[in-house]
ZADO-1210 file (C-alpha; in nm, 4 decimals, padded with zeros to 6 digits):
<atoms>
<atom x="03.4793" y="16.7281" z="08.1097" code="MET" pos="1"/>
<atom x="03.6356" y="16.5332" z="08.3971" code="LYS" pos="2"/>
<atom x="03.3430" y="16.2917" z="08.3901" code="THR" pos="3"/>
<atom x="03.3873" y="16.2360" z="08.0169" code="ILE" pos="4"/>
<atom x="03.7599" y="16.1715" z="08.0632" code="LYS" pos="5"/>
<atom x="03.6914" y="15.9296" z="08.3475" code="ALA" pos="6"/>
<atom x="03.4365" y="15.7386" z="08.1415" code="LEU" pos="7"/>
<atom x="03.6769" y="15.7295" z="07.8495" code="ALA" pos="8"/>
<atom x="03.9466" y="15.5920" z="08.0783" code="GLY" pos="9"/>
<atom x="03.7167" y="15.3189" z="08.2056" code="LEU" pos="10"/>
<atom x="03.6177" y="15.2278" z="07.8519" code="ALA" pos="11"/>
<atom x="03.9836" y="15.2076" z="07.7497" code="PHE" pos="12"/>
<atom x="04.0586" y="14.9857" z="08.0511" code="LEU" pos="13"/>
<atom x="03.7660" y="14.7568" z="07.9675" code="ALA" pos="14"/>
<atom x="03.8848" y="14.7252" z="07.6084" code="LEU" pos="15"/>
<atom x="04.2342" y="14.6437" z="07.7319" code="GLY" pos="16"/>
<atom x="04.1085" y="14.3726" z="07.9648" code="LEU" pos="17"/>
<atom x="03.8910" y="14.2242" z="07.6920" code="ALA" pos="18"/>
<atom x="04.1863" y="14.2228" z="07.4554" code="ALA" pos="19"/>
<atom x="04.4069" y="14.0528" z="07.7143" code="SER" pos="20"/>
<atom x="04.1484" y="13.7759" z="07.7530" code="ALA" pos="21"/>
<atom x="04.1168" y="13.7315" z="07.3765" code="GLN" pos="22"/>
<atom x="04.4924" y="13.6903" z="07.3335" code="THR" pos="23"/>
<atom x="04.5369" y="13.4809" z="07.6485" code="PHE" pos="24"/>
<atom x="04.7333" y="13.2633" z="07.6770" code="PRO" pos="25"/>
<atom x="05.0138" y="13.4147" z="07.4739" code="SER" pos="26"/>
<atom x="05.2731" y="13.1661" z="07.5999" code="ARG" pos="27"/>
<atom x="05.2834" y="12.8365" z="07.7927" code="PRO" pos="28"/>
<atom x="05.1017" y="12.8231" z="08.1275" code="ILE" pos="29"/>
<atom x="05.2863" y="12.6893" z="08.4311" code="THR" pos="30"/>
<atom x="05.0863" y="12.5091" z="08.6995" code="LEU" pos="31"/>
<atom x="05.2876" y="12.4940" z="09.0226" code="ILE" pos="32"/>
<atom x="05.2079" y="12.1905" z="09.2372" code="VAL" pos="33"/>
<atom x="05.3276" y="12.2079" z="09.6013" code="PRO" pos="34"/>
<atom x="05.3691" y="11.8296" z="09.6200" code="PHE" pos="35"/>
<atom x="05.6224" y="11.5833" z="09.4868" code="GLY" pos="36"/>
<atom x="05.5866" y="11.4125" z="09.1508" code="ALA" pos="37"/>
<atom x="05.3993" y="11.0845" z="09.1198" code="GLY" pos="38"/>
<atom x="05.1404" y="11.1171" z="09.3956" code="GLY" pos="39"/>
<atom x="04.7635" y="11.1373" z="09.3563" code="ILE" pos="40"/>
<atom x="04.7628" y="11.5177" z="09.3635" code="THR" pos="41"/>
<atom x="05.0356" y="11.5411" z="09.1023" code="ASP" pos="42"/>
<atom x="04.8591" y="11.2901" z="08.8772" code="GLN" pos="43"/>
<atom x="04.5317" y="11.4834" z="08.8956" code="ALA" pos="44"/>
<atom x="04.7080" y="11.8105" z="08.8156" code="ALA" pos="45"/>
<atom x="04.8774" y="11.6563" z="08.5125" code="ARG" pos="46"/>
<atom x="04.5490" y="11.5086" z="08.3866" code="LEU" pos="47"/>
<atom x="04.3777" y="11.8478" z="08.4061" code="ALA" pos="48"/>
<atom x="04.6754" y="12.0320" z="08.2578" code="ALA" pos="49"/>
<atom x="04.6992" y="11.7987" z="07.9595" code="ALA" pos="50"/>
<atom x="04.3277" y="11.8292" z="07.8854" code="LYS" pos="51"/>
<atom x="04.3344" y="12.2110" z="07.9078" code="VAL" pos="52"/>
<atom x="04.6337" y="12.2227" z="07.6738" code="ALA" pos="53"/>
<atom x="04.4283" y="12.0443" z="07.4069" code="GLU" pos="54"/>
<atom x="04.1918" y="12.3439" z="07.3868" code="HIS" pos="55"/>
<atom x="04.3999" y="12.6581" z="07.4424" code="ILE" pos="56"/>
<atom x="04.6761" y="12.6181" z="07.1867" code="GLY" pos="57"/>
<atom x="04.9546" y="12.6388" z="07.4452" code="GLN" pos="58"/>
<atom x="05.1235" y="12.3811" z="07.6688" code="PRO" pos="59"/>
<atom x="05.0281" y="12.3683" z="08.0369" code="VAL" pos="60"/>
<atom x="05.3432" y="12.2700" z="08.2221" code="LEU" pos="61"/>
<atom x="05.3296" y="12.1145" z="08.5681" code="VAL" pos="62"/>
<atom x="05.6120" y="12.2221" z="08.7972" code="GLU" pos="63"/>
<atom x="05.6522" y="12.0381" z="09.1284" code="ASN" pos="64"/>
<atom x="05.7719" y="12.2563" z="09.4157" code="LYS" pos="65"/>
<atom x="05.7176" y="12.0719" z="09.7459" code="PRO" pos="66"/>
<atom x="05.8310" y="12.2105" z="10.0783" code="GLY" pos="67"/>
<atom x="05.7213" y="12.4102" z="10.3848" code="ALA" pos="68"/>
<atom x="05.3572" y="12.3004" z="10.3543" code="ASN" pos="69"/>
<atom x="05.3156" y="12.4829" z="10.0257" code="GLY" pos="70"/>
<atom x="05.5034" y="12.8002" z="10.1132" code="GLN" pos="71"/>
<atom x="05.7881" y="12.7191" z="09.8718" code="THR" pos="72"/>
<atom x="05.5454" y="12.6882" z="09.5806" code="ALA" pos="73"/>
<atom x="05.3598" y="13.0053" z="09.6769" code="ILE" pos="74"/>
<atom x="05.6826" y="13.2060" z="09.7006" code="ALA" pos="75"/>
<atom x="05.7566" y="13.0956" z="09.3441" code="SER" pos="76"/>
<atom x="05.4098" y="13.2008" z="09.2241" code="LEU" pos="77"/>
<atom x="05.4429" y="13.5450" z="09.3836" code="LYS" pos="78"/>
<atom x="05.7570" y="13.6122" z="09.1807" code="GLN" pos="79"/>
<atom x="05.5601" y="13.5876" z="08.8550" code="GLN" pos="80"/>
<atom x="05.3366" y="13.8491" z="08.6869" code="PRO" pos="81"/>
<atom x="04.9655" y="13.8494" z="08.7727" code="ALA" pos="82"/>
<atom x="04.8649" y="13.7655" z="08.4173" code="ASP" pos="83"/>
<atom x="04.7335" y="13.4082" z="08.4482" code="GLY" pos="84"/>
<atom x="05.0340" y="13.2383" z="08.2914" code="HIS" pos="85"/>
<atom x="05.1499" y="13.0998" z="08.6268" code="THR" pos="86"/>
<atom x="04.8986" y="12.9224" z="08.8514" code="LEU" pos="87"/>
<atom x="04.9023" y="12.7315" z="09.1794" code="LEU" pos="88"/>
<atom x="04.7415" y="12.3973" z="09.2582" code="TRP" pos="89"/>
<atom x="04.6037" y="12.4980" z="09.5990" code="ALA" pos="90"/>
<atom x="04.5011" y="12.2620" z="09.8785" code="SER" pos="91"/>
<atom x="04.3236" y="12.2419" z="10.2114" code="ILE" pos="92"/>
<atom x="04.6679" y="12.2917" z="10.3633" code="GLY" pos="93"/>
<atom x="04.7722" y="12.6029" z="10.1741" code="THR" pos="94"/>
<atom x="04.4314" y="12.7708" z="10.1771" code="HIS" pos="95"/>
<atom x="04.2587" y="12.6597" z="10.4988" code="ALA" pos="96"/>
<atom x="04.4909" y="12.5025" z="10.7568" code="ILE" pos="97"/>
<atom x="04.8141" y="12.7023" z="10.7259" code="ASN" pos="98"/>
<atom x="04.6483" y="13.0290" z="10.8268" code="ALA" pos="99"/>
<atom x="04.5873" y="12.8872" z="11.1755" code="SER" pos="100"/>
<atom x="04.8882" y="12.6571" z="11.1973" code="LEU" pos="101"/>
<atom x="05.1632" y="12.9092" z="11.1228" code="TYR" pos="102"/>
<atom x="05.1997" y="13.2277" z="11.3305" code="PRO" pos="103"/>
<atom x="05.3759" y="13.3871" z="11.0327" code="ARG" pos="104"/>
<atom x="05.3030" y="13.2921" z="10.6734" code="LEU" pos="105"/>
<atom x="05.4791" y="13.4284" z="10.3673" code="ASN" pos="106"/>
<atom x="05.1379" y="13.4860" z="10.2082" code="TYR" pos="107"/>
<atom x="04.7778" y="13.5825" z="10.2796" code="ASP" pos="108"/>
<atom x="04.5488" y="13.2957" z="10.1693" code="PRO" pos="109"/>
<atom x="04.2753" y="13.5407" z="10.0674" code="VAL" pos="110"/>
<atom x="04.4370" y="13.8692" z="09.9621" code="LYS" pos="111"/>
<atom x="04.7211" y="13.7215" z="09.7562" code="ASP" pos="112"/>
<atom x="04.5113" y="13.5031" z="09.5249" code="PHE" pos="113"/>
<atom x="04.2258" y="13.4900" z="09.2760" code="GLU" pos="114"/>
<atom x="04.0289" y="13.1624" z="09.2993" code="PRO" pos="115"/>
<atom x="03.9686" y="12.9851" z="08.9680" code="ILE" pos="116"/>
<atom x="03.8007" y="12.6549" z="09.0559" code="THR" pos="117"/>
<atom x="03.8008" y="12.3704" z="09.3024" code="LEU" pos="118"/>
<atom x="03.9291" y="12.0572" z="09.1305" code="THR" pos="119"/>
<atom x="03.8768" y="11.7390" z="09.3317" code="PHE" pos="120"/>
<atom x="03.8456" y="11.6055" z="09.6832" code="SER" pos="121"/>
<atom x="03.9389" y="11.2789" z="09.8480" code="SER" pos="122"/>
<atom x="03.8339" y="11.1246" z="10.1761" code="THR" pos="123"/>
<atom x="04.0312" y="10.9989" z="10.4725" code="HIS" pos="124"/>
<atom x="03.9689" y="10.6435" z="10.5846" code="PHE" pos="125"/>
<atom x="03.9750" y="10.5391" z="10.9492" code="LEU" pos="126"/>
<atom x="04.2082" y="10.2403" z="10.9267" code="LEU" pos="127"/>
<atom x="04.3141" y="09.9711" z="11.1710" code="VAL" pos="128"/>
<atom x="04.5590" y="09.6820" z="11.1231" code="PRO" pos="129"/>
<atom x="04.4062" y="09.3559" z="11.0045" code="ALA" pos="130"/>
<atom x="04.5026" y="09.2086" z="11.3426" code="SER" pos="131"/>
<atom x="04.2977" y="09.4663" z="11.5356" code="SER" pos="132"/>
<atom x="03.9917" y="09.3381" z="11.7240" code="PRO" pos="133"/>
<atom x="03.8039" y="09.6523" z="11.6136" code="ALA" pos="134"/>
<atom x="03.5686" y="09.5749" z="11.3269" code="ARG" pos="135"/>
<atom x="03.3565" y="09.8893" z="11.3574" code="THR" pos="136"/>
<atom x="03.4006" y="10.2462" z="11.4770" code="VAL" pos="137"/>
<atom x="03.1956" y="10.1540" z="11.7842" code="ALA" pos="138"/>
<atom x="03.4433" y="09.8763" z="11.8619" code="ASP" pos="139"/>
<atom x="03.7367" y="10.1173" z="11.8365" code="LEU" pos="140"/>
<atom x="03.5682" y="10.3733" z="12.0608" code="VAL" pos="141"/>
<atom x="03.4925" y="10.1022" z="12.3184" code="ALA" pos="142"/>
<atom x="03.8576" y="09.9945" z="12.3111" code="MET" pos="143"/>
<atom x="03.9757" y="10.3526" z="12.3598" code="ALA" pos="144"/>
<atom x="03.7393" y="10.4121" z="12.6505" code="LYS" pos="145"/>
<atom x="03.8396" y="10.0898" z="12.8212" code="SER" pos="146"/>
<atom x="04.2085" y="10.1848" z="12.8001" code="ARG" pos="147"/>
<atom x="04.2209" y="10.5649" z="12.8273" code="PRO" pos="148"/>
<atom x="04.5451" y="10.7219" z="12.7122" code="GLY" pos="149"/>
<atom x="04.6951" y="10.4001" z="12.5754" code="THR" pos="150"/>
<atom x="04.5679" y="10.3801" z="12.2164" code="LEU" pos="151"/>
<atom x="04.7693" y="10.5618" z="11.9492" code="THR" pos="152"/>
<atom x="04.6730" y="10.7061" z="11.6130" code="PHE" pos="153"/>
<atom x="04.9035" y="10.7884" z="11.3250" code="ALA" pos="154"/>
<atom x="04.8821" y="11.0872" z="11.0935" code="SER" pos="155"/>
<atom x="05.0841" y="11.2024" z="10.7945" code="VAL" pos="156"/>
<atom x="05.2109" y="11.5028" z="10.9902" code="GLY" pos="157"/>
<atom x="05.1281" y="11.7668" z="11.2486" code="ILE" pos="158"/>
<atom x="04.8556" y="11.9996" z="11.1231" code="GLY" pos="159"/>
<atom x="04.7709" y="11.7784" z="10.8257" code="SER" pos="160"/>
<atom x="04.4136" y="11.6882" z="10.7402" code="GLY" pos="161"/>
<atom x="04.5001" y="11.3378" z="10.8592" code="SER" pos="162"/>
<atom x="04.5901" y="11.4819" z="11.2007" code="HIS" pos="163"/>
<atom x="04.2976" y="11.7236" z="11.2287" code="LEU" pos="164"/>
<atom x="04.0335" y="11.4644" z="11.1431" code="VAL" pos="165"/>
<atom x="04.1838" y="11.2530" z="11.4208" code="GLY" pos="166"/>
<atom x="04.1344" y="11.5464" z="11.6565" code="GLU" pos="167"/>
<atom x="03.7727" y="11.5772" z="11.5430" code="LEU" pos="168"/>
<atom x="03.7264" y="11.2080" z="11.6170" code="PHE" pos="169"/>
<atom x="03.8836" y="11.2415" z="11.9627" code="LYS" pos="170"/>
<atom x="03.6531" y="11.5307" z="12.0476" code="ALA" pos="171"/>
<atom x="03.3283" y="11.3788" z="11.9218" code="GLN" pos="172"/>
<atom x="03.3932" y="11.0276" z="12.0517" code="ALA" pos="173"/>
<atom x="03.5294" y="11.1704" z="12.3779" code="ARG" pos="174"/>
<atom x="03.8281" y="10.9401" z="12.3841" code="VAL" pos="175"/>
<atom x="04.1776" y="10.9933" z="12.5177" code="ASN" pos="176"/>
<atom x="04.4186" y="10.8682" z="12.2508" code="VAL" pos="177"/>
<atom x="04.7738" y="10.9695" z="12.1644" code="THR" pos="178"/>
<atom x="04.8690" y="11.1279" z="11.8326" code="HIS" pos="179"/>
<atom x="05.1804" y="10.9910" z="11.6605" code="VAL" pos="180"/>
<atom x="05.2813" y="11.2119" z="11.3646" code="PRO" pos="181"/>
<atom x="05.4806" y="11.0726" z="11.0736" code="TYR" pos="182"/>
<atom x="05.6327" y="11.2387" z="10.7710" code="LYS" pos="183"/>
<atom x="05.3839" y="11.1141" z="10.5159" code="GLY" pos="184"/>
<atom x="05.1778" y="10.8040" z="10.4568" code="SER" pos="185"/>
<atom x="05.4750" y="10.5993" z="10.3361" code="VAL" pos="186"/>
<atom x="05.6481" y="10.6517" z="10.6713" code="SER" pos="187"/>
<atom x="05.3385" y="10.5680" z="10.8767" code="ALA" pos="188"/>
<atom x="05.2155" y="10.2579" z="10.6957" code="LEU" pos="189"/>
<atom x="05.4812" y="10.0064" z="10.8127" code="PRO" pos="190"/>
<atom x="05.3966" y="10.0752" z="11.1782" code="ASP" pos="191"/>
<atom x="05.0225" y="10.0668" z="11.1112" code="VAL" pos="192"/>
<atom x="05.0455" y="09.7417" z="10.9159" code="LEU" pos="193"/>
<atom x="05.2556" y="09.5850" z="11.1918" code="ALA" pos="194"/>
<atom x="05.0095" y="09.6916" z="11.4607" code="GLY" pos="195"/>
<atom x="05.2570" y="09.9203" z="11.6372" code="ARG" pos="196"/>
<atom x="04.9979" y="10.1987" z="11.5994" code="VAL" pos="197"/>
<atom x="04.6315" y="10.1329" z="11.6755" code="ASP" pos="198"/>
<atom x="04.4640" y="10.3362" z="11.4012" code="PHE" pos="199"/>
<atom x="04.5365" y="10.5773" z="11.1201" code="PHE" pos="200"/>
<atom x="04.3444" y="10.8343" z="10.9185" code="PHE" pos="201"/>
<atom x="04.4809" y="10.8135" z="10.5648" code="ASP" pos="202"/>
<atom x="04.3705" y="10.8894" z="10.2120" code="GLY" pos="203"/>
<atom x="04.2964" y="10.6608" z="09.9171" code="PRO" pos="204"/>
<atom x="04.6633" y="10.5646" z="09.8817" code="THR" pos="205"/>
<atom x="04.5921" y="10.3045" z="10.1519" code="SER" pos="206"/>
<atom x="04.2959" y="10.1543" z="09.9646" code="ALA" pos="207"/>
<atom x="04.5055" y="09.8759" z="09.8033" code="PRO" pos="208"/>
<atom x="04.6071" y="09.7526" z="10.1507" code="PHE" pos="209"/>
<atom x="04.2390" y="09.7375" z="10.2455" code="VAL" pos="210"/>
<atom x="04.1547" y="09.5419" z="09.9321" code="LYS" pos="211"/>
<atom x="04.4412" y="09.3008" z="10.0054" code="GLU" pos="212"/>
<atom x="04.3147" y="09.2446" z="10.3608" code="GLY" pos="213"/>
<atom x="04.6219" y="09.3980" z="10.5263" code="LYS" pos="214"/>
<atom x="04.4251" y="09.6906" z="10.6705" code="LEU" pos="215"/>
<atom x="04.0613" y="09.7278" z="10.7723" code="ARG" pos="216"/>
<atom x="03.8733" y="10.0464" z="10.6824" code="ALA" pos="217"/>
<atom x="03.6146" y="10.1220" z="10.9503" code="LEU" pos="218"/>
<atom x="03.4762" y="10.4425" z="10.7994" code="ALA" pos="219"/>
<atom x="03.5284" y="10.7250" z="10.5508" code="ALA" pos="220"/>
<atom x="03.5353" y="11.0891" z="10.6624" code="THR" pos="221"/>
<atom x="03.3545" y="11.2251" z="10.3559" code="SER" pos="222"/>
<atom x="02.9861" y="11.3188" z="10.3374" code="ALA" pos="223"/>
<atom x="02.9285" y="11.0320" z="10.0930" code="ARG" pos="224"/>
<atom x="03.0871" y="10.6911" z="10.0561" code="ARG" pos="225"/>
<atom x="03.4083" y="10.6929" z="09.8567" code="ALA" pos="226"/>
<atom x="03.3886" y="10.5319" z="09.5106" code="PRO" pos="227"/>
<atom x="03.7257" y="10.3640" z="09.5640" code="VAL" pos="228"/>
<atom x="03.5880" y="10.1672" z="09.8664" code="LEU" pos="229"/>
<atom x="03.2093" y="10.1887" z="09.8300" code="PRO" pos="230"/>
<atom x="03.1319" y="09.9295" z="10.0983" code="ASP" pos="231"/>
<atom x="03.2969" y="10.1372" z="10.3711" code="VAL" pos="232"/>
<atom x="03.0414" y="10.3457" z="10.5659" code="PRO" pos="233"/>
<atom x="03.0856" y="10.7155" z="10.6323" code="THR" pos="234"/>
<atom x="03.1622" y="10.8410" z="10.9812" code="MET" pos="235"/>
<atom x="02.8094" y="10.9829" z="10.9891" code="ALA" pos="236"/>
<atom x="02.6677" y="10.6377" z="10.9145" code="GLU" pos="237"/>
<atom x="02.8861" y="10.5022" z="11.1935" code="ALA" pos="238"/>
<atom x="02.7322" y="10.7495" z="11.4387" code="GLY" pos="239"/>
<atom x="02.9807" y="11.0380" z="11.4238" code="TYR" pos="240"/>
<atom x="02.8441" y="11.3003" z="11.1818" code="PRO" pos="241"/>
<atom x="03.0808" y="11.5718" z="11.3054" code="GLY" pos="242"/>
<atom x="03.3870" y="11.3779" z="11.1946" code="VAL" pos="243"/>
<atom x="03.3826" y="11.4962" z="10.8350" code="GLU" pos="244"/>
<atom x="03.6904" y="11.6206" z="10.6535" code="LEU" pos="245"/>
<atom x="03.8005" y="11.5797" z="10.2936" code="ASP" pos="246"/>
<atom x="04.1328" y="11.6669" z="10.1449" code="ALA" pos="247"/>
<atom x="04.0437" y="11.9141" z="09.8705" code="TRP" pos="248"/>
<atom x="04.2310" y="12.0951" z="09.5978" code="PHE" pos="249"/>
<atom x="04.1806" y="12.3831" z="09.3595" code="GLY" pos="250"/>
<atom x="04.3513" y="12.6251" z="09.1244" code="ILE" pos="251"/>
<atom x="04.4339" y="12.9873" z="09.2027" code="VAL" pos="252"/>
<atom x="04.6112" y="13.2722" z="09.0272" code="ALA" pos="253"/>
<atom x="04.7901" y="13.5728" z="09.1711" code="ARG" pos="254"/>
<atom x="04.5741" y="13.8561" z="09.3003" code="ALA" pos="255"/>
<atom x="04.5306" y="14.1216" z="09.0348" code="GLY" pos="256"/>
<atom x="04.4939" y="13.8781" z="08.7457" code="THR" pos="257"/>
<atom x="04.2371" y="14.0311" z="08.5052" code="PRO" pos="258"/>
<atom x="03.8819" y="13.9024" z="08.5687" code="PRO" pos="259"/>
<atom x="03.8390" y="13.8079" z="08.2030" code="ALA" pos="260"/>
<atom x="04.1491" y="13.5877" z="08.2248" code="VAL" pos="261"/>
<atom x="04.0167" y="13.4242" z="08.5429" code="ILE" pos="262"/>
<atom x="03.6874" y="13.3570" z="08.3644" code="GLU" pos="263"/>
<atom x="03.8665" y="13.1984" z="08.0697" code="LYS" pos="264"/>
<atom x="04.0831" y="12.9827" z="08.2956" code="LEU" pos="265"/>
<atom x="03.7749" y="12.8734" z="08.4882" code="ASN" pos="266"/>
<atom x="03.5973" y="12.7747" z="08.1675" code="THR" pos="267"/>
<atom x="03.8931" y="12.5709" z="08.0444" code="GLU" pos="268"/>
<atom x="03.9745" y="12.3925" z="08.3702" code="PHE" pos="269"/>
<atom x="03.6114" y="12.3118" z="08.4496" code="VAL" pos="270"/>
<atom x="03.5671" y="12.1691" z="08.0997" code="ARG" pos="271"/>
<atom x="03.8823" y="11.9603" z="08.1478" code="ALA" pos="272"/>
<atom x="03.7785" y="11.8323" z="08.4897" code="LEU" pos="273"/>
<atom x="03.4308" y="11.7392" z="08.3696" code="LYS" pos="274"/>
<atom x="03.5706" y="11.5361" z="08.0817" code="ASP" pos="275"/>
<atom x="03.4499" y="11.1776" z="08.1280" code="ALA" pos="276"/>
<atom x="03.7958" y="11.0235" z="08.0968" code="GLU" pos="277"/>
<atom x="03.9520" y="11.2722" z="08.3403" code="VAL" pos="278"/>
<atom x="03.6750" y="11.2060" z="08.5923" code="GLN" pos="279"/>
<atom x="03.7186" y="10.8306" z="08.5556" code="ARG" pos="280"/>
<atom x="04.0940" y="10.8531" z="08.6071" code="ARG" pos="281"/>
<atom x="04.0564" y="11.0723" z="08.9153" code="ILE" pos="282"/>
<atom x="03.7971" y="10.8337" z="09.0599" code="GLU" pos="283"/>
<atom x="04.0298" y="10.5407" z="08.9923" code="ASP" pos="284"/>
<atom x="04.2835" y="10.6769" z="09.2373" code="PHE" pos="285"/>
<atom x="04.0242" y="10.7778" z="09.4952" code="GLY" pos="286"/>
<atom x="03.9193" y="11.1313" z="09.4091" code="GLY" pos="287"/>
<atom x="03.5881" y="11.2995" z="09.3291" code="VAL" pos="288"/>
<atom x="03.5770" y="11.5941" z="09.0873" code="VAL" pos="289"/>
<atom x="03.4223" y="11.9083" z="09.2430" code="ILE" pos="290"/>
<atom x="03.4801" y="12.1709" z="08.9728" code="ALA" pos="291"/>
<atom x="03.2766" y="12.4920" z="08.9990" code="GLY" pos="292"/>
<atom x="03.2899" y="12.8713" z="08.9933" code="THR" pos="293"/>
<atom x="03.5517" y="13.1053" z="09.1437" code="PRO" pos="294"/>
<atom x="03.2964" y="13.2372" z="09.3943" code="SER" pos="295"/>
<atom x="03.2124" y="12.8822" z="09.5056" code="GLU" pos="296"/>
<atom x="03.5799" y="12.8164" z="09.5669" code="MET" pos="297"/>
<atom x="03.6164" y="13.1416" z="09.7623" code="ALA" pos="298"/>
<atom x="03.3227" y="13.0501" z="09.9871" code="ARG" pos="299"/>
<atom x="03.4537" y="12.6981" z="10.0399" code="HIS" pos="300"/>
<atom x="03.7977" y="12.8235" z="10.1419" code="MET" pos="301"/>
<atom x="03.6481" y="13.0779" z="10.3834" code="ALA" pos="302"/>
<atom x="03.4195" y="12.8195" z="10.5440" code="ASN" pos="303"/>
<atom x="03.6960" y="12.5612" z="10.5810" code="GLU" pos="304"/>
<atom x="03.9422" y="12.8164" z="10.7205" code="THR" pos="305"/>
<atom x="03.6946" y="12.9206" z="10.9903" code="ALA" pos="306"/>
<atom x="03.5959" y="12.5629" z="11.0741" code="ARG" pos="307"/>
<atom x="03.9493" y="12.4288" z="11.0972" code="LEU" pos="308"/>
<atom x="04.0876" y="12.7236" z="11.2936" code="ALA" pos="309"/>
<atom x="03.9105" y="12.5928" z="11.6032" code="LYS" pos="310"/>
<atom x="04.0352" y="12.2385" z="11.5443" code="VAL" pos="311"/>
<atom x="04.3950" y="12.3595" z="11.5082" code="VAL" pos="312"/>
<atom x="04.3647" y="12.5724" z="11.8221" code="LYS" pos="313"/>
<atom x="04.2039" y="12.2979" z="12.0302" code="ASP" pos="314"/>
<atom x="04.4640" y="12.0435" z="11.9177" code="SER" pos="315"/>
<atom x="04.7550" y="12.2664" z="12.0157" code="GLY" pos="316"/>
<atom x="04.9211" y="12.1808" z="11.6839" code="ALA" pos="317"/>
<atom x="05.2458" y="12.3641" z="11.6116" code="LYS" pos="318"/>
<atom x="05.4337" y="12.3430" z="11.2799" code="PRO" pos="319"/>
<atom x="05.7263" y="12.1034" z="11.2727" code="GLU" pos="320"/>
</atoms>
């Protein structure tokens, strides 16, 4: 009798979950973006959200909540029900770097979330001022080795991907250079352009300065050349295959969101991201769509967390 009751309970639960997926979404979906409005990440999120809204019969609202390297946005997500109506635009920072950077986080990057899909990635470019004598990565390494401890490199902040890829470069090239952290690319660029900093790892936002001849891109840190600057070799092509790091993003829900709802969200967001116009727009501002399954996203986050933990530790990075 107990077995029959247990089976009946499981059947009832399964029917309930199926019903929740069939009626989902029952109200507008909110996609929380832990970055300010107007940037590349925000634009990509809005493109995907608008395309999903065309198919699900409900608006998908983008809500920008920058601050504390994503912790402000995540605190907001955790206040909402685990029903799929509130989602987070996750990043390499929130779901790979922060776990090693912060001794105390207000969230667990694994236990507190259900992965839905990766969305897009973008490379970092190794940039030097147009006035720099370095025309290749080999030139820059030779300069650094001839003047140990004197060359400087800018990043968009301590513990950022921009910083950590610089640490990877230091380690593989075996050069002694000084890290100069800034609060974002906009803050760093004037000093880089003026030659007050020797080199800079930055994302596609700097591509226009390369095209205008104000900066020189020596290499890209992605596995493949970036569509936005296809003539720029990868770090592997330049002789440094270990210096590989993309900024990547994805979508997660709260832990406990019904699996059927996760499956439906995955279907809708992957379809949106694979739309030809969405892909073209994302490529235009320097991204590459990498949509896939929830399990693929989970594996990617785990691999990146483990890989970057050592880089964070070796760099001695502490949150600002």
